[in-house]
VEXKE-416042 format. One record per atom (N, C-alpha, C, O): residue number from 1; residue in three letters; atom name; x, y, z. Coordinates in Angstrom, 1 decimal. Layout:
BEGIN
[NUM,Ala,CA,[X,Y,Z]];
...
# end
This chain:
BEGIN
[1,Unk,N,[0.8,-1.2,0.0]];
[1,Unk,CA,[0.0,0.0,0.0]];
[1,Unk,C,[0.9,1.2,0.0]];
[1,Unk,O,[1.8,1.4,0.8]];
[2,Unk,N,[0.6,2.1,-0.9]];
[2,Unk,CA,[1.3,3.4,-1.0]];
[2,Unk,C,[0.3,4.5,-0.6]];
[2,Unk,O,[-0.8,4.5,-1.1]];
[3,Unk,N,[0.8,5.4,0.3]];
[3,Unk,CA,[0.0,6.5,0.7]];
[3,Unk,C,[0.6,7.8,0.1]];
[3,Unk,O,[1.8,8.1,0.3]];
[4,Unk,N,[-0.2,8.5,-0.7]];
[4,Unk,CA,[0.2,9.8,-1.2]];
[4,Unk,C,[-0.3,10.9,-0.3]];
[4,Unk,O,[-1.5,10.8,0.2]];
[5,Unk,N,[0.5,11.9,0.0]];
[5,Unk,CA,[0.0,13.0,0.7]];
[5,Unk,C,[0.1,14.3,-0.2]];
[5,Unk,O,[1.2,14.7,-0.5]];
[6,Unk,N,[-1.0,14.8,-0.6]];
[6,Unk,CA,[-1.1,15.9,-1.5]];
[6,Unk,C,[-1.7,17.2,-0.9]];
[6,Unk,O,[-2.5,17.1,0.0]];
[7,Unk,N,[-1.1,18.3,-1.3]];
[7,Unk,CA,[-1.7,19.6,-0.8]];
[7,Unk,C,[-1.8,20.6,-2.0]];
[7,Unk,O,[-3.0,21.0,-2.3]];
[8,Unk,N,[-0.8,20.9,-2.7]];
[8,Unk,CA,[-0.8,21.8,-3.8]];
[8,Unk,C,[-1.4,21.2,-5.1]];
[8,Unk,O,[-1.3,20.0,-5.3]];
[9,Unk,N,[-2.0,22.0,-5.9]];
[9,Unk,CA,[-2.6,21.5,-7.1]];
[9,Unk,C,[-1.5,21.0,-8.1]];
[9,Unk,O,[-1.7,20.0,-8.8]];
[10,Unk,N,[-0.4,21.7,-8.2]];
[10,Unk,CA,[0.7,21.2,-9.0]];
[10,Unk,C,[1.2,19.9,-8.6]];
[10,Unk,O,[1.5,19.0,-9.5]];
[11,Unk,N,[1.4,19.6,-7.3]];
[11,Unk,CA,[2.0,18.3,-6.9]];
[11,Unk,C,[0.9,17.3,-7.1]];
[11,Unk,O,[1.3,16.1,-7.4]];
[12,Unk,N,[-0.3,17.6,-6.9]];
[12,Unk,CA,[-1.4,16.6,-7.2]];
[12,Unk,C,[-1.4,16.2,-8.7]];
[12,Unk,O,[-1.6,15.1,-9.0]];
[13,Unk,N,[-1.3,17.2,-9.5]];
[13,Unk,CA,[-1.2,16.9,-11.0]];
[13,Unk,C,[0.0,16.1,-11.3]];
[13,Unk,O,[0.0,15.3,-12.2]];
[14,Unk,N,[1.1,16.2,-10.6]];
[14,Unk,CA,[2.3,15.4,-10.8]];
[14,Unk,C,[2.1,13.9,-10.3]];
[14,Unk,O,[2.7,13.0,-10.9]];
[15,Unk,N,[1.3,13.7,-9.3]];
[15,Unk,CA,[1.2,12.4,-8.7]];
[15,Unk,C,[0.0,11.6,-9.0]];
[15,Unk,O,[0.0,10.4,-9.2]];
[16,Unk,N,[-1.2,12.3,-9.2]];
[16,Unk,CA,[-2.4,11.5,-9.4]];
[16,Unk,C,[-2.4,10.7,-10.7]];
[16,Unk,O,[-3.1,9.6,-10.6]];
[17,Unk,N,[-1.8,11.0,-11.8]];
[17,Unk,CA,[-1.8,10.1,-12.9]];
[17,Unk,C,[-1.1,8.8,-12.6]];
[17,Unk,O,[-1.4,7.8,-13.4]];
[18,Unk,N,[-0.3,8.7,-11.6]];
[18,Unk,CA,[0.3,7.4,-11.3]];
[18,Unk,C,[-0.7,6.4,-10.6]];
[18,Unk,O,[-0.4,5.2,-10.6]];
[19,Unk,N,[-1.7,6.9,-10.0]];
[19,Unk,CA,[-2.7,6.1,-9.2]];
[19,Unk,C,[-3.3,5.0,-10.0]];
[19,Unk,O,[-3.2,3.8,-9.6]];
[20,Unk,N,[-3.9,5.3,-11.2]];
[20,Unk,CA,[-4.5,4.2,-12.0]];
[20,Unk,C,[-3.4,3.2,-12.5]];
[20,Unk,O,[-3.6,2.0,-12.6]];
[21,Unk,N,[-2.2,3.7,-12.8]];
[21,Unk,CA,[-1.1,2.9,-13.3]];
[21,Unk,C,[-0.7,1.9,-12.2]];
[21,Unk,O,[-0.6,0.7,-12.5]];
[22,Unk,N,[-0.6,2.4,-11.0]];
[22,Unk,CA,[-0.2,1.5,-9.9]];
[22,Unk,C,[-1.3,0.5,-9.6]];
[22,Unk,O,[-1.0,-0.7,-9.4]];
[23,Unk,N,[-2.6,1.0,-9.6]];
[23,Unk,CA,[-3.7,0.1,-9.3]];
[23,Unk,C,[-3.8,-1.0,-10.4]];
[23,Unk,O,[-4.0,-2.2,-10.1]];
[24,Unk,N,[-3.5,-0.7,-11.7]];
[24,Unk,CA,[-3.6,-1.7,-12.7]];
[24,Unk,C,[-2.5,-2.7,-12.6]];
[24,Unk,O,[-2.6,-3.8,-13.1]];
[25,Unk,N,[-1.4,-2.4,-11.8]];
[25,Unk,CA,[-0.3,-3.3,-11.6]];
[25,Unk,C,[-0.5,-4.1,-10.3]];
[25,Unk,O,[0.4,-4.8,-9.8]];
[26,Unk,N,[-1.7,-3.9,-9.7]];
[26,Unk,CA,[-2.0,-4.6,-8.4]];
[26,Unk,C,[-1.4,-4.0,-7.2]];
[26,Unk,O,[-1.4,-4.6,-6.1]];
[27,Unk,N,[-1.0,-2.7,-7.2]];
[27,Unk,CA,[-0.5,-2.0,-6.1]];
[27,Unk,C,[-1.6,-1.1,-5.5]];
[27,Unk,O,[-2.1,-0.2,-6.2]];
[28,Unk,N,[-1.9,-1.3,-4.3]];
[28,Unk,CA,[-2.9,-0.5,-3.6]];
[28,Unk,C,[-2.4,0.9,-3.3]];
[28,Unk,O,[-1.3,1.1,-2.9]];
[29,Unk,N,[-3.3,1.9,-3.5]];
[29,Unk,CA,[-2.9,3.3,-3.3]];
[29,Unk,C,[-4.0,4.0,-2.5]];
[29,Unk,O,[-5.2,3.8,-2.8]];
[30,Unk,N,[-3.6,4.7,-1.5]];
[30,Unk,CA,[-4.6,5.7,-0.9]];
[30,Unk,C,[-4.0,7.1,-1.0]];
[30,Unk,O,[-2.8,7.3,-1.1]];
[31,Unk,N,[-4.9,8.0,-1.1]];
[31,Unk,CA,[-4.5,9.4,-1.4]];
[31,Unk,C,[-5.1,10.3,-0.3]];
[31,Unk,O,[-6.4,10.5,-0.3]];
[32,Unk,N,[-4.3,10.9,0.5]];
[32,Unk,CA,[-4.7,11.9,1.5]];
[32,Unk,C,[-4.5,13.2,0.9]];
[32,Unk,O,[-3.4,13.5,0.4]];
[33,Unk,N,[-5.5,14.1,1.0]];
[33,Unk,CA,[-5.4,15.4,0.3]];
[33,Unk,C,[-5.9,16.5,1.2]];
[33,Unk,O,[-6.9,16.4,1.9]];
[34,Unk,N,[-5.2,17.6,1.2]];
[34,Unk,CA,[-5.6,18.8,1.9]];
[34,Unk,C,[-5.9,19.9,0.9]];
[34,Unk,O,[-5.6,19.7,-0.3]];
[35,Unk,N,[-6.6,20.9,1.3]];
[35,Unk,CA,[-6.9,22.0,0.4]];
[35,Unk,C,[-5.6,22.7,-0.1]];
[35,Unk,O,[-4.7,22.9,0.7]];
[36,Unk,N,[-5.5,23.1,-1.3]];
[36,Unk,CA,[-6.5,23.2,-2.3]];
[36,Unk,C,[-6.7,21.9,-3.2]];
[36,Unk,O,[-7.6,21.8,-4.0]];
[37,Unk,N,[-5.8,20.9,-3.0]];
[37,Unk,CA,[-5.9,19.7,-3.9]];
[37,Unk,C,[-7.2,19.0,-3.7]];
[37,Unk,O,[-7.7,18.5,-4.6]];
[38,Unk,N,[-7.6,18.9,-2.4]];
[38,Unk,CA,[-8.8,18.1,-2.1]];
[38,Unk,C,[-10.0,18.7,-2.9]];
[38,Unk,O,[-10.8,18.0,-3.5]];
[39,Unk,N,[-10.2,20.0,-2.8]];
[39,Unk,CA,[-11.3,20.7,-3.5]];
[39,Unk,C,[-11.2,20.5,-5.0]];
[39,Unk,O,[-12.3,20.4,-5.6]];
[40,Unk,N,[-10.0,20.5,-5.5]];
[40,Unk,CA,[-9.9,20.5,-7.0]];
[40,Unk,C,[-10.1,19.1,-7.5]];
[40,Unk,O,[-10.6,18.9,-8.7]];
[41,Unk,N,[-9.7,18.0,-6.8]];
[41,Unk,CA,[-9.7,16.7,-7.3]];
[41,Unk,C,[-10.6,15.7,-6.7]];
[41,Unk,O,[-10.7,14.5,-7.1]];
[42,Unk,N,[-11.4,16.1,-5.6]];
[42,Unk,CA,[-12.2,15.1,-4.9]];
[42,Unk,C,[-13.3,14.6,-5.7]];
[42,Unk,O,[-13.9,13.5,-5.4]];
[43,Unk,N,[-13.7,15.3,-6.8]];
[43,Unk,CA,[-14.8,14.7,-7.7]];
[43,Unk,C,[-14.3,13.7,-8.7]];
[43,Unk,O,[-15.0,13.1,-9.4]];
[44,Unk,N,[-12.9,13.6,-8.8]];
[44,Unk,CA,[-12.3,12.7,-9.8]];
[44,Unk,C,[-11.6,11.5,-9.2]];
[44,Unk,O,[-11.5,10.5,-9.9]];
[45,Unk,N,[-11.2,11.6,-7.9]];
[45,Unk,CA,[-10.5,10.6,-7.3]];
[45,Unk,C,[-11.1,10.4,-5.9]];
[45,Unk,O,[-11.6,11.3,-5.3]];
[46,Unk,N,[-10.9,9.2,-5.4]];
[46,Unk,CA,[-11.3,8.9,-4.0]];
[46,Unk,C,[-10.2,9.4,-3.1]];
[46,Unk,O,[-9.1,8.7,-3.0]];
[47,Unk,N,[-10.4,10.5,-2.4]];
[47,Unk,CA,[-9.4,11.1,-1.6]];
[47,Unk,C,[-9.8,11.0,-0.1]];
[47,Unk,O,[-11.0,11.1,0.2]];
[48,Unk,N,[-8.8,10.9,0.7]];
[48,Unk,CA,[-9.0,10.9,2.2]];
[48,Unk,C,[-8.9,12.4,2.6]];
[48,Unk,O,[-7.9,13.1,2.3]];
[49,Unk,N,[-10.0,12.9,3.2]];
[49,Unk,CA,[-10.0,14.4,3.6]];
[49,Unk,C,[-9.1,14.7,4.8]];
[49,Unk,O,[-8.7,13.8,5.5]];
[50,Unk,N,[-8.8,16.0,4.9]];
[50,Unk,CA,[-8.0,16.5,6.0]];
[50,Unk,C,[-8.6,16.1,7.4]];
[50,Unk,O,[-7.8,16.0,8.3]];
[51,Unk,N,[-9.9,16.0,7.4]];
[51,Unk,CA,[-10.5,15.7,8.7]];
[51,Unk,C,[-10.1,14.3,9.2]];
[51,Unk,O,[-10.4,14.0,10.4]];
[52,Unk,N,[-9.5,13.5,8.4]];
[52,Unk,CA,[-9.1,12.1,8.7]];
[52,Unk,C,[-7.6,12.1,9.2]];
[52,Unk,O,[-7.1,11.0,9.3]];
[53,Unk,N,[-7.0,13.2,9.4]];
[53,Unk,CA,[-5.6,13.2,9.7]];
[53,Unk,C,[-5.2,12.4,10.9]];
[53,Unk,O,[-4.3,11.6,10.9]];
[54,Unk,N,[-6.0,12.6,12.0]];
[54,Unk,CA,[-5.7,11.9,13.2]];
[54,Unk,C,[-5.8,10.4,13.0]];
[54,Unk,O,[-6.9,9.9,12.6]];
[55,Unk,N,[-4.7,9.7,13.2]];
[55,Unk,CA,[-4.8,8.2,13.0]];
[55,Unk,C,[-4.6,7.8,11.6]];
[55,Unk,O,[-4.8,6.6,11.3]];
[56,Unk,N,[-4.3,8.7,10.7]];
[56,Unk,CA,[-4.3,8.3,9.2]];
[56,Unk,C,[-3.3,7.2,9.0]];
[56,Unk,O,[-3.7,6.2,8.3]];
[57,Unk,N,[-2.1,7.3,9.4]];
[57,Unk,CA,[-1.1,6.2,9.1]];
[57,Unk,C,[-1.5,4.9,9.7]];
[57,Unk,O,[-1.2,3.8,9.2]];
[58,Unk,N,[-2.0,5.0,10.9]];
[58,Unk,CA,[-2.4,3.7,11.6]];
[58,Unk,C,[-3.6,3.1,10.9]];
[58,Unk,O,[-3.7,1.8,11.0]];
[59,Unk,N,[-4.5,3.8,10.3]];
[59,Unk,CA,[-5.7,3.2,9.7]];
[59,Unk,C,[-5.3,2.8,8.2]];
[59,Unk,O,[-5.8,1.7,7.8]];
[60,Unk,N,[-4.5,3.5,7.5]];
[60,Unk,CA,[-4.2,3.1,6.1]];
[60,Unk,C,[-3.1,2.1,6.1]];
[60,Unk,O,[-3.1,1.2,5.3]];
[61,Unk,N,[-2.1,2.1,7.0]];
[61,Unk,CA,[-1.1,1.2,7.2]];
[61,Unk,C,[-0.2,1.0,5.9]];
[61,Unk,O,[-0.1,-0.1,5.4]];
[62,Unk,N,[0.3,2.1,5.4]];
[62,Unk,CA,[1.1,2.0,4.1]];
[62,Unk,C,[2.4,1.4,4.3]];
[62,Unk,O,[3.0,1.3,5.5]];
[63,Unk,N,[3.0,0.9,3.3]];
[63,Unk,CA,[4.4,0.4,3.3]];
[63,Unk,C,[5.3,1.5,2.7]];
[63,Unk,O,[6.6,1.3,2.9]];
[64,Unk,N,[4.8,2.5,2.1]];
[64,Unk,CA,[5.6,3.6,1.5]];
[64,Unk,C,[4.7,4.8,1.6]];
[64,Unk,O,[3.5,4.8,1.3]];
[65,Unk,N,[5.3,6.0,1.9]];
[65,Unk,CA,[4.6,7.2,1.9]];
[65,Unk,C,[5.3,8.2,0.9]];
[65,Unk,O,[6.5,8.3,0.9]];
[66,Unk,N,[4.5,8.8,0.1]];
[66,Unk,CA,[4.9,9.7,-0.9]];
[66,Unk,C,[4.4,11.1,-0.5]];
[66,Unk,O,[3.1,11.3,-0.6]];
[67,Unk,N,[5.2,12.0,-0.1]];
[67,Unk,CA,[4.8,13.3,0.3]];
[67,Unk,C,[5.1,14.3,-0.8]];
[67,Unk,O,[6.0,14.0,-1.7]];
[68,Unk,N,[4.4,15.4,-0.8]];
[68,Unk,CA,[4.7,16.4,-1.8]];
[68,Unk,C,[5.0,17.8,-1.2]];
[68,Unk,O,[4.5,18.0,0.0]];
[69,Unk,N,[5.7,18.6,-1.8]];
[69,Unk,CA,[5.9,20.0,-1.4]];
[69,Unk,C,[4.6,20.7,-1.6]];
[69,Unk,O,[3.8,20.4,-2.4]];
[70,Unk,N,[4.5,21.7,-0.8]];
[70,Unk,CA,[3.2,22.5,-0.9]];
[70,Unk,C,[3.4,23.9,-0.3]];
[70,Unk,O,[4.5,24.2,0.2]];
[71,Unk,N,[2.4,24.7,-0.3]];
[71,Unk,CA,[2.4,26.0,0.4]];
[71,Unk,C,[2.5,25.7,1.9]];
[71,Unk,O,[2.2,24.7,2.4]];
[72,Unk,N,[3.0,26.7,2.5]];
[72,Unk,CA,[3.2,26.6,4.0]];
[72,Unk,C,[1.9,26.4,4.7]];
[72,Unk,O,[0.9,27.0,4.3]];
[73,Unk,N,[1.8,25.6,5.7]];
[73,Unk,CA,[0.6,25.3,6.4]];
[73,Unk,C,[0.2,23.8,6.2]];
[73,Unk,O,[0.7,23.2,5.2]];
[74,Unk,N,[-0.7,23.4,7.0]];
[74,Unk,CA,[-1.2,22.0,6.8]];
[74,Unk,C,[-0.2,20.9,7.3]];
[74,Unk,O,[0.9,21.3,7.9]];
[75,Unk,N,[-0.5,19.7,7.1]];
[75,Unk,CA,[0.3,18.6,7.6]];
[75,Unk,C,[1.3,18.1,6.5]];
[75,Unk,O,[2.1,17.2,6.9]];
[76,Unk,N,[1.2,18.5,5.3]];
[76,Unk,CA,[2.1,18.1,4.3]];
[76,Unk,C,[3.1,19.2,4.0]];
[76,Unk,O,[2.6,20.3,3.8]];
[77,Unk,N,[4.3,18.9,3.8]];
[77,Unk,CA,[5.0,17.6,4.0]];
[77,Unk,C,[5.5,17.3,5.4]];
[77,Unk,O,[5.6,16.1,5.7]];
[78,Unk,N,[5.8,18.3,6.2]];
[78,Unk,CA,[6.6,18.0,7.4]];
[78,Unk,C,[5.9,17.1,8.4]];
[78,Unk,O,[6.6,16.1,8.8]];
[79,Unk,N,[4.7,17.3,8.7]];
[79,Unk,CA,[4.0,16.4,9.7]];
[79,Unk,C,[3.9,15.0,9.1]];
[79,Unk,O,[4.0,14.0,9.9]];
[80,Unk,N,[3.6,14.9,7.9]];
[80,Unk,CA,[3.4,13.5,7.3]];
[80,Unk,C,[4.8,12.8,7.3]];
[80,Unk,O,[4.8,11.6,7.6]];
[81,Unk,N,[5.8,13.5,6.9]];
[81,Unk,CA,[7.2,12.9,7.0]];
[81,Unk,C,[7.5,12.4,8.4]];
[81,Unk,O,[8.0,11.3,8.6]];
[82,Unk,N,[7.3,13.3,9.3]];
[82,Unk,CA,[7.6,13.0,10.7]];
[82,Unk,C,[6.8,11.8,11.2]];
[82,Unk,O,[7.4,10.9,11.8]];
[83,Unk,N,[5.5,11.8,11.0]];
[83,Unk,CA,[4.7,10.7,11.4]];
[83,Unk,C,[5.1,9.3,10.8]];
[83,Unk,O,[5.1,8.3,11.4]];
[84,Unk,N,[5.4,9.4,9.5]];
[84,Unk,CA,[5.9,8.2,8.8]];
[84,Unk,C,[7.2,7.7,9.4]];
[84,Unk,O,[7.4,6.5,9.6]];
[85,Unk,N,[8.1,8.6,9.6]];
[85,Unk,CA,[9.4,8.2,10.2]];
[85,Unk,C,[9.3,7.6,11.6]];
[85,Unk,O,[10.1,6.7,12.0]];
[86,Unk,N,[8.3,8.1,12.3]];
[86,Unk,CA,[8.1,7.6,13.7]];
[86,Unk,C,[7.7,6.1,13.6]];
[86,Unk,O,[7.9,5.4,14.5]];
[87,Unk,N,[7.1,5.7,12.5]];
[87,Unk,CA,[6.6,4.4,12.3]];
[87,Unk,C,[7.6,3.6,11.4]];
[87,Unk,O,[7.3,2.5,11.0]];
[88,Unk,N,[8.8,4.2,11.2]];
[88,Unk,CA,[9.8,3.5,10.4]];
[88,Unk,C,[9.4,3.2,9.0]];
[88,Unk,O,[9.8,2.2,8.4]];
[89,Unk,N,[8.6,4.1,8.4]];
[89,Unk,CA,[8.1,3.9,7.0]];
[89,Unk,C,[9.0,4.7,6.1]];
[89,Unk,O,[9.4,5.8,6.4]];
[90,Unk,N,[9.3,4.2,5.0]];
[90,Unk,CA,[10.1,4.9,4.0]];
[90,Unk,C,[9.3,6.1,3.4]];
[90,Unk,O,[8.1,5.9,3.2]];
[91,Unk,N,[9.9,7.2,3.2]];
[91,Unk,CA,[9.2,8.4,2.7]];
[91,Unk,C,[10.0,9.0,1.5]];
[91,Unk,O,[11.2,9.2,1.6]];
[92,Unk,N,[9.3,9.2,0.4]];
[92,Unk,CA,[9.8,9.9,-0.7]];
[92,Unk,C,[9.1,11.2,-0.9]];
[92,Unk,O,[7.9,11.2,-0.8]];
[93,Unk,N,[9.8,12.3,-1.2]];
[93,Unk,CA,[9.2,13.6,-1.5]];
[93,Unk,C,[9.2,13.8,-3.0]];
[93,Unk,O,[10.3,13.6,-3.6]];
[94,Unk,N,[8.1,14.2,-3.5]];
[94,Unk,CA,[8.0,14.5,-4.9]];
[94,Unk,C,[8.0,16.1,-5.0]];
[94,Unk,O,[7.1,16.7,-4.5]];
[95,Unk,N,[9.0,16.6,-5.7]];
[95,Unk,CA,[9.0,18.0,-5.9]];
[95,Unk,C,[8.6,18.4,-7.3]];
[95,Unk,O,[9.3,18.0,-8.3]];
[96,Unk,N,[7.5,19.1,-7.4]];
[96,Unk,CA,[7.0,19.4,-8.8]];
[96,Unk,C,[7.5,20.7,-9.3]];
[96,Unk,O,[7.1,21.1,-10.4]];
[97,Unk,N,[8.3,21.4,-8.5]];
[97,Unk,CA,[8.8,22.7,-9.0]];
[97,Unk,C,[10.2,22.8,-8.4]];
[97,Unk,O,[10.5,22.4,-7.3]];
[98,Unk,N,[11.1,23.4,-9.2]];
[98,Unk,CA,[12.5,23.4,-8.8]];
[98,Unk,C,[12.8,24.1,-7.5]];
[98,Unk,O,[13.9,23.9,-7.0]];
[99,Unk,N,[12.0,24.9,-7.0]];
[99,Unk,CA,[12.3,25.6,-5.8]];
[99,Unk,C,[11.2,25.4,-4.7]];
[99,Unk,O,[11.3,26.0,-3.6]];
[100,Unk,N,[10.4,24.4,-4.8]];
[100,Unk,CA,[9.3,24.2,-3.9]];
[100,Unk,C,[9.8,23.8,-2.5]];
[100,Unk,O,[9.2,24.0,-1.5]];
[101,Unk,N,[11.0,23.1,-2.5]];
[101,Unk,CA,[11.5,22.7,-1.2]];
[101,Unk,C,[12.0,23.8,-0.3]];
[101,Unk,O,[12.1,23.7,0.9]];
[102,Unk,N,[12.2,25.0,-0.9]];
[102,Unk,CA,[12.8,26.1,-0.2]];
[102,Unk,C,[11.7,26.9,0.6]];
[102,Unk,O,[12.1,27.8,1.3]];
[103,Unk,N,[10.4,26.5,0.5]];
[103,Unk,CA,[9.4,27.2,1.2]];
[103,Unk,C,[9.2,26.6,2.6]];
[103,Unk,O,[8.2,27.0,3.3]];
[104,Unk,N,[10.0,25.7,3.0]];
[104,Unk,CA,[9.8,25.1,4.3]];
[104,Unk,C,[11.1,25.1,5.2]];
[104,Unk,O,[12.2,25.3,4.6]];
[105,Unk,N,[10.9,25.0,6.4]];
[105,Unk,CA,[12.0,24.8,7.4]];
[105,Unk,C,[12.0,23.3,7.6]];
[105,Unk,O,[11.1,22.7,8.2]];
[106,Unk,N,[13.0,22.6,7.0]];
[106,Unk,CA,[13.0,21.1,7.1]];
[106,Unk,C,[13.5,20.6,8.4]];
[106,Unk,O,[14.8,20.6,8.6]];
[107,Unk,N,[12.6,20.2,9.3]];
[107,Unk,CA,[13.0,19.7,10.6]];
[107,Unk,C,[13.4,18.2,10.5]];
[107,Unk,O,[14.1,17.7,11.3]];
[108,Unk,N,[12.8,17.5,9.5]];
[108,Unk,CA,[13.0,16.1,9.3]];
[108,Unk,C,[13.0,15.9,7.8]];
[108,Unk,O,[12.1,16.4,7.1]];
[109,Unk,N,[13.9,15.1,7.3]];
[109,Unk,CA,[14.0,14.9,5.9]];
[109,Unk,C,[13.5,13.6,5.4]];
[109,Unk,O,[13.5,12.6,6.2]];
[110,Unk,N,[13.0,13.5,4.2]];
[110,Unk,CA,[12.5,12.2,3.6]];
[110,Unk,C,[13.8,11.4,3.3]];
[110,Unk,O,[14.9,11.9,3.3]];
[111,Unk,N,[13.5,10.1,2.9]];
[111,Unk,CA,[14.7,9.3,2.6]];
[111,Unk,C,[15.2,9.6,1.2]];
[111,Unk,O,[16.3,9.4,0.8]];
[112,Unk,N,[14.3,10.1,0.3]];
[112,Unk,CA,[14.6,10.4,-1.1]];
[112,Unk,C,[13.8,11.5,-1.6]];
[112,Unk,O,[12.7,11.8,-1.1]];
[113,Unk,N,[14.2,12.2,-2.7]];
[113,Unk,CA,[13.5,13.2,-3.3]];
[113,Unk,C,[13.5,13.0,-4.8]];
[113,Unk,O,[14.5,12.8,-5.4]];
[114,Unk,N,[12.3,13.1,-5.4]];
[114,Unk,CA,[12.1,13.0,-6.8]];
[114,Unk,C,[12.0,14.4,-7.3]];
[114,Unk,O,[11.1,15.2,-6.9]];
[115,Unk,N,[12.8,14.8,-8.3]];
[115,Unk,CA,[12.8,16.2,-8.8]];
[115,Unk,C,[12.4,16.2,-10.2]];
[115,Unk,O,[12.4,15.2,-10.9]];
[116,Unk,N,[12.0,17.4,-10.7]];
[116,Unk,CA,[11.5,17.6,-12.0]];
[116,Unk,C,[12.5,17.6,-13.2]];
[116,Unk,O,[12.2,17.2,-14.3]];
[117,Unk,N,[13.7,17.9,-12.9]];
[117,Unk,CA,[14.7,18.0,-14.0]];
[117,Unk,C,[16.1,18.0,-13.4]];
[117,Unk,O,[16.3,18.1,-12.2]];
[118,Unk,N,[17.1,18.1,-14.2]];
[118,Unk,CA,[18.5,18.1,-13.8]];
[118,Unk,C,[18.8,19.4,-13.0]];
[118,Unk,O,[19.6,19.3,-12.0]];
[119,Unk,N,[18.3,20.5,-13.4]];
[119,Unk,CA,[18.5,21.8,-12.7]];
[119,Unk,C,[18.1,21.7,-11.2]];
[119,Unk,O,[18.8,22.2,-10.4]];
[120,Unk,N,[17.0,21.0,-11.0]];
[120,Unk,CA,[16.5,20.9,-9.6]];
[120,Unk,C,[17.5,20.1,-8.7]];
[120,Unk,O,[17.4,20.2,-7.5]];
[121,Unk,N,[18.3,19.2,-9.3]];
[121,Unk,CA,[19.2,18.4,-8.5]];
[121,Unk,C,[20.4,19.2,-7.9]];
[121,Unk,O,[21.0,18.8,-6.9]];
[122,Unk,N,[20.6,20.4,-8.5]];
[122,Unk,CA,[21.8,21.2,-8.1]];
[122,Unk,C,[21.6,21.8,-6.7]];
[122,Unk,O,[22.4,22.5,-6.2]];
# end
């Protein structure tokens, strides 16, 4: 089971196309979304709303967490990464914009980061 944590619309656009691909390969996926992503995509995808944050990882029980960068506020990415690491779950951060990681104070880091291009690796 893979749990995606989405907040921004750009990061949701980067991640949501993978959901049917993973499902077609027999990999279960759950998607937790906060605003604005929840409001934009809840009519197209089965999303777990922000009101379900308490106990989310214990109820979904993922084997991998994919977090995304977002605007400041909310549980994504920092709280999601923290909670996943407390449970010894691997966490990958998807960066949909070359500077989106710079909008946070990173108190805890994911295990890996997926970036959009070579420039973002620098």
